[in-house]
Structures are given as C-alpha cells and as structure tokens.
C-alpha positions as CSV (number, residue, x, y, z in Angstrom):
1,M,54.6,77.0,107.1
2,I,58.0,75.8,108.4
3,E,56.3,74.9,112.1
4,Q,53.8,72.6,109.1
5,H,56.5,71.1,107.5
6,S,58.1,69.9,110.4
7,Q,55.8,69.0,111.5
8,Q,54.5,67.0,108.5
9,D,58.6,65.9,108.7
10,Q,58.3,63.9,111.6
11,T,54.7,62.3,110.4
12,Q,57.0,61.0,107.6
13,K,59.6,59.6,110.3
14,T,57.3,58.1,112.8
15,G,54.6,56.7,110.6
16,K,52.7,58.4,113.1
17,A,50.9,61.0,113.5
18,P,52.0,64.1,116.3
19,F,49.0,63.7,118.9
20,G,48.9,66.6,121.6
21,V,47.1,68.7,123.9
22,A,48.0,72.4,123.5
23,A,49.7,74.3,126.8
24,S,47.2,76.1,128.6
25,P,47.5,76.5,132.4
26,F,44.1,75.0,133.3
27,N,45.4,72.1,131.9
28,R,46.0,70.6,135.3
29,V,41.9,71.9,136.0
30,K,40.6,70.1,133.4
31,M,42.3,67.2,134.1
32,E,40.8,66.9,137.9
33,L,37.7,67.1,136.4
34,G,37.9,64.0,134.9
35,I,38.9,62.7,137.7
36,A,36.0,63.8,139.8
37,L,33.5,63.0,136.5
38,I,34.8,59.2,137.1
39,F,34.9,59.0,140.4
40,G,31.3,60.7,140.4
41,I,30.0,58.2,137.9
42,V,31.3,55.1,140.0
43,L,30.2,56.9,143.4
44,W,26.2,57.4,141.5
45,L,26.9,53.0,140.9
46,V,28.5,51.8,144.2
47,V,25.6,54.8,146.6
48,D,23.2,51.9,146.0
49,T,25.7,49.5,147.7
50,I,26.4,51.6,150.3
51,T,23.2,52.8,152.0
52,S,18.8,52.3,150.4
53,S,17.8,55.8,151.4
54,F,16.7,57.3,149.0
55,G,17.0,60.9,150.7
56,T,20.3,59.4,151.9
57,Q,21.8,58.3,148.6
58,L,20.9,62.3,147.1
59,L,22.8,63.9,149.7
60,F,25.6,61.7,149.3
61,L,25.8,62.0,145.3
62,L,24.9,66.2,146.1
63,G,27.7,66.6,148.3
64,Y,29.9,65.5,146.7
65,G,29.3,67.7,143.7
66,V,29.3,71.0,146.0
67,V,32.6,69.5,147.4
68,V,33.8,69.3,143.6
69,S,32.6,72.8,142.1
70,L,33.9,74.3,145.3
71,W,37.0,72.5,144.7
72,L,37.5,74.0,141.2
73,I,35.8,76.4,141.4
74,I,39.2,77.6,144.4
75,R,41.4,76.2,141.8
76,T,40.5,78.0,138.8
77,R,40.2,81.5,140.7
78,K,43.9,80.6,142.2
79,I,45.4,79.7,139.0
80,L,43.5,82.6,137.6
81,Q,45.3,85.3,140.1
82,Q,48.1,83.9,139.2
83,H,48.3,84.1,135.6
84,N,47.0,87.9,136.2
85,S,49.9,89.0,138.6
C-alpha cells in the first residue's frame, strides 16, 4: 500500500510513469539473447553477400545458432550455480 502511494507520488512529481525491469539474476542473459537475435537477423540478411552457396549459407546460420545456444546455456547454468550456492 505504501509502495503504491510512493509510486503515485513519483508519477505526479515527474509526470511520467516509472518504467523498469524487475531485478533478476537473468537480466544480463535476456539482454545477451536480444543482442544475439538482432545480430542473427543481420547475419541472415548479410549471409547472401558473404557466399552464394545455399549450403554454406545454411552452415553459417546453423553454426551461429549452435554457438549462441551453447553460450546462453553456459551463462544460464553459471548463474543458476551461483544462485543456488
């Protein structure tokens, strides 16, 4: 109840509603996933200029997907181990 009033007071003072992400140990992993998705889309659009072979293009994208997946799995497991310790 008190938090709700303080948020309303803050909204009235600044004229803007507060915006934020709840604290979570996985916020960095979420950010890395977003960056990886953006870079993956860029790679998907650019891979045609890198090589004209469909098989090589598929190999580039598949390799990128595997590397990013392994990276995110390792980061998530590391955070879980730190959080459970």
